[in-house]
C-alpha positions in Angstrom: -10.9 15.6 9.7 -12.8 12.6 8.6 -10.8 10.6 10.7 -11.5 13.0 13.6 -15.2 12.4 13.4 -16.1 15.6 11.9 -19.2 15.7 10.1 -19.2 17.7 6.2 -20.8 20.7 7.4 -18.2 20.9 10.5 -15.4 20.3 7.7 -16.8 23.1 5.5 -16.7 25.6 8.1 -13.4 25.1 9.1 -12.0 25.2 5.6 -14.4 28.1 4.8 -16.0 26.2 1.8 -19.8 24.4 1.0 -20.7 21.8 2.2 -21.4 20.6 -1.2 -17.8 20.9 -2.2 -16.9 18.7 1.0 -19.5 15.9 0.1 -18.0 16.0 -3.5 -14.7 15.7 -2.5 -15.4 12.9 -0.1 -17.2 11.2 -2.8 -13.8 11.6 -5.0 -12.0 9.7 -2.1 -14.1 7.0 -1.7 -14.1 6.3 -5.6 -10.4 6.8 -5.8 -9.6 4.4 -2.7 -12.3 1.8 -3.5 -14.2 3.0 0.1 -17.7 2.3 0.6 -18.0 4.9 3.7 -15.9 6.9 5.6 -14.7 3.7 7.8 -13.0 2.2 4.8 -11.7 5.5 3.7 -10.1 5.9 6.9 -8.7 2.7 7.2 -7.1 3.2 3.6 -5.4 6.1 4.7 -3.9 4.4 7.6 -2.7 1.6 5.8 -1.3 3.7 3.4 0.7 6.0 5.8 -1.9 8.8 4.5 -2.8 10.2 7.5 
């Protein structure tokens, strides 16, 4: 969903969870992948065949 350019509120609405939960999960993704932003996280996912 991040790679599709969806915003946190859009992702939250599609998954029926809060935008705060999305933000927390994205921050965890950044920490675990060493990514500074969404573009870096997308690059990491593609480099590791995760998406």
